[in-house]
C-alpha positions in Angstrom: -9.4 17.9 -14.3 -11.8 16.7 -11.7 -11.5 13.1 -13.0 -7.8 13.2 -12.1 -8.6 14.0 -8.5 -11.1 11.1 -8.3 -8.6 8.7 -9.9 -5.9 9.8 -7.5 -8.2 9.4 -4.6 -9.1 5.9 -5.7 -5.4 5.0 -6.1 -4.6 6.4 -2.7 -7.4 4.5 -1.0 -6.3 1.2 -2.6 -2.7 1.9 -1.5 -3.8 2.6 2.0 -5.9 -0.5 2.2 -2.9 -2.6 1.0 -0.8 -1.0 3.7 -3.3 -2.0 6.3 -3.3 -5.5 4.8 0.5 -5.6 5.2 0.3 -4.5 8.8 -2.2 -7.2 9.8 -0.4 -9.9 7.7 2.9 -9.2 9.4 1.2 -9.3 12.9 -0.5 -12.6 12.1 2.7 -14.1 10.6 4.7 -13.2 13.7 2.0 -14.6 16.0 1.7 -17.9 14.1 4.9 -19.2 15.6 6.5 -20.4 12.4 10.1 -21.3 12.1 12.4 -18.4 11.4 13.2 -19.4 7.8 9.5 -19.6 6.9 8.7 -16.4 8.7 11.5 -14.6 6.8 10.1 -15.7 3.5 6.6 -14.6 4.5 7.8 -11.2 5.7 9.9 -10.7 2.5 6.7 -11.2 0.5 4.9 -8.7 2.7 7.7 -6.2 2.2 7.3 -6.4 -1.6 3.6 -5.8 -1.3 4.3 -2.9 1.2 6.6 -1.2 -1.3 4.0 -1.5 -4.1 1.3 -0.1 -1.8 3.5 2.9 -0.9 4.2 3.5 -4.6 0.5 3.3 -5.4 -0.4 5.7 -2.6 2.3 8.2 -3.6 1.1 8.1 -7.2 -2.4 8.7 -6.1 -1.5 11.6 -3.9 0.5 13.2 -6.8 -2.5 12.8 -9.1 -4.7 14.5 -6.6 -2.3 17.4 -6.2 -1.8 17.8 -10.0 -5.6 17.7 -10.4 -6.1 20.4 -7.8 -3.4 22.6 -9.5 -5.0 22.1 -12.9 -8.6 22.8 -11.7 
C-alpha cells in the first residue's frame, strides 16, 4: 500500500499549496484598495477555494494514515 501513501502525500501537498495561494490572494485583495462590494465578492471566491483546499489536504492525510496502517 505504498502507493496510497504517495498519492496521499501528493494530495496533501496540493492542498497546502492551495492554502498558501488563498493566504496570499486574500492579502493582495485587501491591499488593492477595492470597493467593499468588489472585495467581498473576491474574498467569497477565495473562501470557496480555501474550503476545497482544506478538504483535499484532509483527504490526503487520511490516505497517508490508511496507507501506513495497511503497510
